C-alpha positions in Angstrom: 123.4 122.2 36.3 120.2 122.4 38.4 119.2 125.0 41.0 117.8 124.7 44.5 115.8 127.8 45.8 116.9 128.2 49.6 115.1 130.5 52.1 116.5 131.0 55.3 114.7 132.6 58.3 116.3 134.0 61.2 114.1 134.0 64.5 112.8 137.3 65.6 114.6 136.9 69.1 116.8 139.5 70.7 120.6 138.7 69.8 119.5 136.2 67.1 121.4 138.1 64.5 124.7 137.1 63.1 127.3 139.0 60.9 129.2 135.7 60.1 129.2 134.1 56.7 126.8 131.2 56.6 127.4 128.0 54.6 125.0 125.2 53.6 125.3 121.8 52.1 122.2 120.0 50.8 122.1 116.3 51.3 119.8 114.0 49.3 119.3 110.2 48.7 121.1 110.5 45.4 124.1 112.7 46.4 124.9 116.1 48.1 125.8 119.6 46.9 129.2 121.2 47.5 129.5 123.4 50.8 128.1 126.7 49.5 128.5 130.3 50.9 125.0 131.9 51.1 125.8 135.4 49.6 123.4 138.1 49.4 123.4 141.8 48.4 121.9 142.4 51.7 125.2 141.3 53.2 125.1 140.6 56.9 121.5 142.2 57.1 120.4 138.7 55.3 120.7 137.1 58.7 119.3 140.0 60.8 116.6 138.9 63.5 113.3 138.2 61.6 115.0 138.3 58.2 113.8 136.1 55.6 116.5 135.8 52.8 116.5 133.8 49.5 119.6 132.2 47.9 120.2 129.4 45.3 122.6 126.4 45.4 123.7 125.0 42.3 124.2 121.2 41.7 125.4 119.1 38.6 122.4 116.8 39.1 119.4 116.3 41.1 120.1 115.0 44.7 116.9 113.1 44.8 114.8 113.3 48.0 116.5 115.7 50.4 117.1 113.9 53.7 119.1 116.6 55.7 121.2 119.9 55.6 124.4 120.9 57.0 124.9 124.5 58.3 128.1 126.2 59.6 129.2 129.6 59.7 132.5 131.6 59.8 133.3 135.0 61.2 134.6 137.7 58.7 138.1 139.1 59.1 138.3 141.3 62.1 134.8 140.6 63.0 134.1 138.5 66.2 132.4 135.2 66.1 128.8 135.4 67.1 125.7 133.2 67.8 122.9 132.8 65.3 119.5 131.5 65.8 117.8 130.5 62.7 114.2 129.2 62.8 113.8 127.5 59.5 115.4 126.8 56.2 113.1 126.1 53.3 114.3 124.4 50.1 112.6 124.1 46.8 113.8 121.4 44.4 114.3 121.7 40.6 111.3 119.4 40.5 109.3 121.7 42.6 109.1 119.8 45.7 109.1 121.8 49.0 111.2 120.7 51.8 111.2 122.5 55.3 114.2 121.9 57.8 113.2 123.4 61.1 116.2 124.7 63.3 115.1 126.5 66.6 118.5 126.4 68.1 121.5 128.6 68.7 124.5 128.1 66.1 127.8 129.1 67.7 131.4 128.4 66.9 132.4 127.0 63.3 131.3 123.3 63.9 129.0 121.8 61.2 125.4 121.3 62.4 122.9 118.6 60.8 119.3 119.3 60.4 116.7 116.8 59.3 113.9 117.5 56.8 110.7 118.4 58.8 108.5 115.5 58.2 107.9 113.7 61.6 109.5 110.1 61.4 109.7 107.4 64.1 112.8 105.5 64.3 111.6 102.5 62.4 110.6 104.8 59.6 114.1 106.0 59.2 115.3 103.4 56.4 117.9 105.6 54.8 121.5 105.0 56.0 122.0 108.9 56.1 118.7 109.3 58.3 119.7 106.6 60.8 123.3 108.0 61.0 122.0 111.7 61.8 119.3 110.3 64.2 122.0 108.7 66.2 124.4 111.5 65.9 121.8 114.0 67.2 121.2 112.2 70.4 124.9 111.5 70.9 125.7 115.2 70.3 123.2 116.3 72.7 124.7 114.2 75.4 128.1 115.3 74.7 127.4 119.0 74.4 124.6 119.2 77.1 126.2 117.9 80.2 122.9 118.8 81.9 121.3 115.8 80.2 122.7 113.5 83.0 120.3 112.8 85.7 121.3 114.3 89.1 119.9 112.8 92.5 119.3 116.2 93.9 117.8 114.8 97.0 117.2 111.2 98.0 113.7 110.0 97.6 112.9 113.0 95.2 112.3 113.2 91.3 115.6 113.3 89.6 116.6 116.4 88.0 119.0 117.8 85.3 122.7 118.2 86.2 123.6 121.9 85.9 125.4 124.2 88.4 123.7 127.4 87.5 121.6 128.9 84.5 124.6 129.6 82.6 125.7 125.9 82.3 122.4 125.2 80.4 122.4 125.2 76.9 121.2 128.4 75.3 118.0 126.9 73.6 116.5 126.2 77.0 117.4 129.3 78.8 115.3 132.4 79.3 115.3 135.0 76.4 117.0 138.1 76.9 113.3 139.6 77.6 112.5 137.0 80.0 115.8 137.3 82.0 115.7 141.1 82.1 111.9 141.2 83.3 112.4 138.5 85.8 115.5 140.2 87.5 113.7 143.5 87.3 110.6 142.2 88.9 112.4 140.5 91.7 114.7 143.5 92.6 112.0 146.0 92.4 109.7 144.3 95.0 112.4 143.7 97.5 113.7 147.2 96.9 110.5 148.8 97.7 110.1 146.6 100.9 113.7 147.6 101.9 112.9 151.3 101.6 109.7 150.7 103.8 112.2 149.0 106.2 110.2 145.9 106.2 112.7 143.2 105.0 114.8 143.6 108.2 112.1 144.0 110.6 111.7 140.9 113.1 108.9 142.3 115.0 105.3 141.0 115.3 102.6 142.9 113.5 101.1 145.3 116.0 97.8 145.6 114.3 95.9 143.8 111.4 95.8 147.0 109.1 99.5 147.2 108.9 99.7 144.2 106.9 97.7 145.7 104.0 100.3 148.6 103.6 103.2 146.1 102.4 102.2 146.0 98.9 99.1 148.6 98.8 100.0 149.8 95.3 100.2 146.0 94.0 96.6 144.9 94.6 94.6 142.6 92.1 90.7 142.6 92.2 90.9 139.1 93.9 93.4 140.3 96.6 91.3 143.1 97.5 88.1 140.9 97.6 90.2 138.4 99.8 91.2 141.0 102.3 87.5 141.8 102.8 86.3 138.2 103.0 89.0 136.1 104.5 87.4 135.5 107.7 84.0 134.4 105.9 83.3 130.7 106.3 81.8 130.5 102.7 85.1 131.9 101.4 87.1 129.8 103.3 85.2 126.7 101.8 85.2 128.4 98.2 89.0 128.3 98.1 89.1 124.5 98.4 87.2 124.6 95.0 88.6 127.5 93.2 91.7 128.7 95.1 95.2 127.7 94.2 94.7 124.3 95.8 91.7 122.8 94.4 93.0 119.1 94.5 92.7 118.2 98.0 89.0 118.2 99.3 87.2 115.0 98.5 83.6 113.7 99.3 83.4 112.0 102.7 81.8 108.7 102.7 82.7 107.7 106.2 84.0 110.0 109.1 87.7 108.9 109.6 88.3 107.3 112.9 90.6 110.0 114.2 88.2 112.6 113.7 85.4 111.9 116.2 82.7 114.3 115.1 79.2 113.3 116.0 75.7 114.9 115.3 75.1 116.5 118.4 78.5 118.6 117.9 77.6 120.1 114.5 74.8 122.5 113.4 74.0 121.8 109.6 71.8 124.2 107.6 68.5 122.7 106.7 68.1 120.7 109.7 69.5 117.4 108.6 71.9 115.4 110.9 75.4 114.6 110.0 75.2 110.9 108.7 72.3 111.8 106.8 74.3 114.3 104.9 77.1 111.9 104.5 74.8 109.4 103.0 73.6 112.0 100.6 77.0 113.0 99.6 76.9 116.4 101.0 79.8 116.1 103.6 83.5 116.7 102.3 86.8 116.1 103.9 90.2 117.8 103.8 92.8 115.7 105.3 96.5 117.1 105.7 98.0 113.9 107.2 101.2 114.3 104.8 102.1 117.2 107.2 101.9 115.1 110.4 105.2 115.1 112.3 107.0 117.2 109.6 110.0 119.1 111.4 109.4 122.9 111.5 111.6 125.8 110.9 113.4 128.1 113.3 112.8 131.8 112.0 114.2 134.9 113.7 115.4 132.5 116.5 111.8 131.3 117.2 110.3 127.9 116.5 107.6 127.8 114.0 104.4 125.7 114.0 102.7 123.6 111.3 99.6 121.7 111.9 98.3 118.7 110.2 94.6 119.5 110.3 91.2 117.4 109.4 88.6 119.8 108.0 85.0 118.7 107.6 82.7 120.7 105.2 79.1 120.8 104.2 77.4 121.5 101.1 74.4 123.7 102.1 71.0 124.0 100.6 72.5 127.2 99.1 75.1 125.2 97.3 78.0 126.6 99.4 80.8 124.5 100.9 80.9 125.6 104.6 83.3 124.5 107.2 81.5 122.7 110.1 84.4 121.3 112.2 88.1 121.5 112.4 90.7 119.4 114.3 94.2 120.7 113.9 96.1 117.5 114.8 95.8 114.0 113.6 95.3 112.2 116.8 92.3 113.0 119.0 93.1 114.2 122.5 91.8 116.4 125.3 94.5 118.9 124.3 93.5 118.8 120.7 89.9 120.2 120.5 87.8 120.2 117.6 86.6 123.7 116.6 83.2 124.5 115.4 81.7 127.7 113.9 79.6 127.9 117.1 82.9 128.7 119.2 84.0 132.1 120.1 85.1 134.4 117.2 88.8 134.0 117.7 88.8 130.4 118.5 87.1 129.6 115.3 89.2 132.2 113.2 92.3 130.8 114.6 91.4 127.2 113.8 90.9 128.5 110.2 94.3 130.2 110.1 96.1 127.1 111.2 94.5 125.4 108.3 95.3 128.1 105.7 98.9 127.8 106.9 98.7 124.2 106.6 97.4 124.5 103.0 100.3 126.7 102.0 102.7 124.1 102.7 100.9 121.4 101.1 100.1 123.5 98.2 103.5 124.9 97.6 105.6 121.7 98.1 103.2 118.9 97.0 100.7 120.4 94.6 102.7 122.9 93.1 106.6 122.1 93.1 106.4 118.5 93.1 103.4 117.7 90.7 104.0 120.4 88.3 107.6 121.9 88.3 109.5 118.8 89.1 107.6 116.4 87.0 107.5 118.9 84.0 111.5 118.8 84.4 111.5 115.0 84.3 109.2 115.2 81.1 111.6 117.8 79.6 114.9 116.0 80.3 113.8 112.7 79.4 112.5 114.0 76.0 115.8 115.7 75.0 117.6 112.3 76.2 115.6 110.1 74.2 113.9 111.9 71.2 115.5 113.5 68.0 113.9 116.5 66.5 112.3 114.5 63.9 110.2 112.3 66.0 106.6 113.3 66.1 106.4 113.3 70.0 109.3 115.7 70.4 107.4 118.1 67.7 104.4 117.7 70.0 105.9 118.2 73.4 109.0 120.6 72.9 106.9 123.5 73.1 105.5 122.7 76.5 109.1 122.4 78.0 110.0 126.0 77.2 112.0 127.7 80.2 111.1 124.8 82.5 114.7 123.7 83.0 115.9 127.1 83.9 112.9 128.2 86.3 113.6 125.0 88.1 117.3 125.6 88.4 116.5 128.9 89.8 114.0 127.4 92.3 116.7 125.0 93.5 119.0 127.9 94.1 116.7 130.8 95.1 113.8 129.1 96.8 114.7 125.7 98.4 118.5 126.0 98.9 120.0 126.4 102.2 119.7 130.2 101.8 116.5 130.2 99.7 113.6 132.1 100.5 111.3 129.0 101.4 114.0 127.5 103.5 114.5 130.5 105.4 110.9 131.7 105.8 108.3 128.9 105.4 107.4 126.8 108.4 108.2 123.7 106.4 111.3 124.9 105.1 114.7 123.2 105.5 114.7 119.4 106.6 111.0 119.2 106.9 110.5 120.5 103.3 112.3 117.5 101.9 110.5 115.2 104.2 107.2 116.3 102.9 108.2 116.1 99.4 109.4 112.5 99.8 106.0 111.8 101.5 104.1 113.4 98.7 106.0 111.6 96.1 105.4 108.0 97.6 101.7 108.8 97.7 101.3 110.2 94.3 99.5 108.4 91.5 98.8 108.5 87.9 95.1 108.7 88.3 95.7 111.9 90.4 97.7 113.5 87.7 94.9 112.9 85.0 92.0 115.3 86.0 89.1 113.1 85.0 90.3 110.3 87.1 91.1 112.5 89.9 87.7 114.3 89.9 86.0 110.8 90.1 88.2 109.3 92.7 87.5 112.3 95.0 83.9 111.9 94.4 83.6 115.7 93.0 81.8 115.1 89.9 78.6 116.8 90.9 79.6 119.5 93.5 78.2 122.9 92.3 80.3 126.0 91.5 83.6 124.1 91.1 85.0 126.0 88.2 88.4 124.3 88.2 86.8 121.0 87.6 84.5 122.6 85.0 87.2 124.2 83.0 89.9 121.7 83.8 87.9 118.8 82.4 87.0 120.9 79.1 90.7 121.7 78.6 91.7 118.1 79.2 89.3 116.9 76.6 90.5 119.7 74.2 94.2 118.8 74.7 93.1 115.0 74.4 91.7 115.6 70.9 95.1 117.4 70.1 97.2 114.6 71.0 94.9 111.9 69.6 94.7 113.5 66.4 98.4 114.1 66.0 99.7 111.0 67.3 96.9 108.9 65.4 98.3 110.3 62.3 101.7 108.7 62.8 100.7 105.5 64.9 98.0 103.5 63.2 98.3 100.3 65.3 99.4 99.3 68.9 102.1 97.5 67.5 103.6 100.4 66.2 103.7 102.0 69.7 105.4 98.8 71.0 108.1 98.8 68.5 109.1 102.4 68.9 112.3 102.0 70.9 112.8 105.8 71.4 109.1 106.3 72.8 109.8 103.4 75.1 112.9 104.8 76.3 111.3 108.1 77.0 108.4 106.5 79.1 110.9 104.2 80.9 113.1 107.3 81.8 110.2 109.1 83.3 109.0 106.0 85.4 112.7 105.5 86.6 113.8 109.0 87.3 110.6 110.9 87.9 108.8 108.2 89.9 111.8 106.4 91.1 110.5 103.0 89.7 107.7 102.9 92.1 105.1 100.7 90.7 102.5 101.7 93.3 102.1 105.0 91.5 100.4 103.5 88.6 102.8 105.2 86.1 103.4 103.0 83.2 106.8 101.6 82.6 106.0 101.0 78.8 103.4 102.1 76.5 101.6 99.3 74.8 98.7 100.8 72.9 97.7 104.1 71.1 95.2 104.9 73.7 97.7 104.4 76.6 100.1 106.6 74.8 97.6 109.4 74.2 96.5 109.4 77.6 99.9 109.6 79.1 101.0 112.4 76.5 97.6 114.3 77.2 98.6 114.2 81.0 102.2 115.6 80.2 100.8 118.5 78.4 98.0 119.4 80.7 100.5 119.0 83.7 102.8 121.7 81.9 100.1 123.9 80.9 96.8 123.8 82.5 97.4 122.4 85.8 100.4 124.6 86.4 98.4 127.7 85.7 95.6 126.5 88.0 98.0 126.1 91.0 100.4 128.9 90.3 98.7 132.0 88.7 96.6 132.8 91.8 99.4 132.6 94.3 99.4 136.4 94.8 95.6 136.8 94.5 95.1 134.6 97.3 98.4 135.1 99.3 98.7 138.9 99.2 96.7 139.4 102.1 98.9 137.3 104.6 96.4 136.2 107.1 94.6 134.1 104.4 97.8 132.2 103.7 100.3 132.7 106.4 103.7 131.0 105.3 104.5 130.1 109.0 103.1 130.4 112.3 105.0 131.2 115.6 102.7 130.0 118.2 101.4 126.5 118.7 97.7 125.8 118.3 95.5 126.4 121.2 95.0 123.2 123.5 91.7 124.5 125.0 89.1 126.7 124.0 88.4 130.3 125.0 92.2 131.5 125.2 92.4 133.3 121.9 92.0 137.0 121.2 93.1 139.5 118.5 96.5 139.9 120.5 96.9 136.1 120.2 96.2 135.9 116.5 98.9 138.9 116.0 101.5 137.0 118.0 100.7 133.8 116.0 101.0 135.2 112.5 104.5 135.4 111.1 106.9 138.4 111.8 107.0 141.5 109.4 110.1 140.2 107.6 108.7 136.9 107.3 105.6 138.0 105.8 107.1 140.3 103.2 109.4 137.8 102.0 106.4 135.4 101.4 104.5 138.1 99.5 107.3 139.3 97.2 108.1 135.7 96.4 104.3 135.2 95.4 104.2 138.5 93.5 107.2 137.5 91.4 105.9 134.0 90.7 102.6 135.3 89.8 104.0 138.0 87.3 103.4 137.3 83.6 106.3 137.9 81.2 105.9 139.9 78.1 107.2 137.0 75.9 104.5 134.7 77.5 103.4 132.1 74.9 100.0 131.0 75.6 98.6 127.5 75.2 98.0 126.7 71.7 100.3 129.1 70.2 103.4 127.8 68.4 106.1 130.4 67.6 108.5 127.7 66.5 107.0 125.7 63.6 107.6 122.0 63.9 105.0 120.1 62.0 104.6 120.6 58.3 102.2 117.7 57.1 98.8 118.7 56.5 97.1 116.2 59.0 98.8 117.5 62.2 98.6 121.1 61.0 94.9 120.8 60.6 94.6 119.1 64.1 96.6 122.2 65.8 94.3 124.5 63.9 91.2 122.8 65.4 92.9 122.9 68.8 93.5 126.6 68.6 89.9 127.0 67.5 88.6 124.9 70.5 90.7 127.0 73.0 89.1 130.0 71.7 85.7 128.8 72.1 86.5 127.7 75.7 88.1 131.0 76.4 84.7 132.6 75.5 82.8 130.4 77.4 84.7 130.9 80.4 84.6 134.8 80.0 80.8 134.7 79.6 80.3 132.6 82.8 82.8 135.0 84.7 80.6 137.9 84.1 78.1 136.7 86.6 80.4 135.5 89.3 81.4 137.5 92.3 84.8 136.0 92.2 85.9 135.3 88.4 87.8 132.0 88.0 90.4 132.7 85.3 93.1 130.4 86.0 92.4 127.9 83.1 91.1 130.4 80.7 93.3 129.4 77.6 94.1 132.8 76.8 95.8 133.2 80.3 97.2 129.5 80.4 101.1 129.5 79.5 102.3 126.6 77.2 104.8 125.4 79.7 105.9 125.6 83.4 107.9 128.9 82.7 107.5 130.7 86.1 
């Protein structure tokens, strides 16, 4: 008889414990063990959360190289069946070889579950008949057990999503933890309860004075939200937000003035005394064009039609290296009743023009930059991964940590934010029919290059703009992630031919092209991957989108939106058609009603709130890789992230408004909120 040492680790998660009896079978190239009851003097405590327990399994002869294990459980008499979440099973063979079997899933019922040894293998590496069988069975079982792995055409013209009625219909592995669920519900209810007690959620009145807005969440300020309230009228801060606010992806260098934006030299005053065309040639003029919003059907809130402009904004890089707005046209087509506003206009004419721009930016940011380009794409990446990649595949191991909670948060977004009774649908200017029209337009104009920050920065001509911290931190973070991806995948893929013949990899990318980008070749999204370099770039984009990019466009929502006049979610008067007709009273009548304001602010507060079980970028509570090569690459990745974090903190000490959204210590591993 020979003995195998078995170590079982139960995850340190709420409710991961089981009181059931656990059984194991070891399967090797030369045979298999009997189904063995894992008995311990600890009794049921052997499988308590966080427990690491040791057992032995006896066999008549050596089983050869271990390929997989089978786990099942059976409740004790008079005890209920319960779910168990083991994280890993380690086995030491009589020959002294160590085998690791990552689990990381809930085991419920009495069914037998198969788990592969942890060495990452591509489909053509699996030559043993048992390996091939278990690989195929895993994907088939996922499809049978997880009904959500079927694609759902939620709205025509939008990326497809998982098919799930509600969060409880999702498999346990992709749901929020008990901690996350409890905190999420508490945060959501706390904010609205406080506002209801103040009588604000039901008030359909205009704001009577600007100071009253600051009392909505007066005890829930952040250093930046306080700064915003003080500086929201400043032109310099208006321009700063295009670089380092929650939507730093729109502004671009202007190489020629658009034909529908007839600004001339004699209309604008530029610091430094230069003329407009000279500054265009020098690369100092920048444009923000909200053309996607043109003609979008607007909402009706509290029985009143809402208004949403499609502005064009011209900005100038001054000799002091500030980005200053110099002209605003609120509608796309030039006309006598569509004046171009300038800083030299009256205080409220210019301020109202900026308010209409900031409201337009809210819709562009929330629907295109935030919802579509991070949440919806992250869901496509996740569902395609679960549909096409077994746990043993190196790409699964690399990407799965960056899908944590994404499927549930998106399910909640569809039911609580953009459904018929969702907050965005009811209270945003672009809510309802216009929302889906804007999302369709945004997807049709989305490109692969715009998802890759080095390409995006270059295409927008933003390489040399000073004080552009999103760019500075984002490019460094992209490079660090690229080194991780290249290091890990190059360990497994030595030639381009190996990429081409990996059928699981090719199915994954094709699923993304078909269901995420609706087979639109104009996006530039690859339909297949032909080289190691192509694969590395695409996977880098996936991880950056799910982590850094989402953090950059999500984490600052409350910072910049808590003071509503800086980010109005809706406006209830049309843009002025002539100058000299605005005043403070006009502004208050244009800003959203009280209940609209507080619904928007409470939602932004919820979506900016970090959970206590937040997992920051580079941290891997679930162990997936066991080979020395990838493990070293991951350690280097973690070291590089720490260095970047220190660099960002040092720089921020000298900034009036610190830019923290791409500090790796604050970036979550996945789209989880």
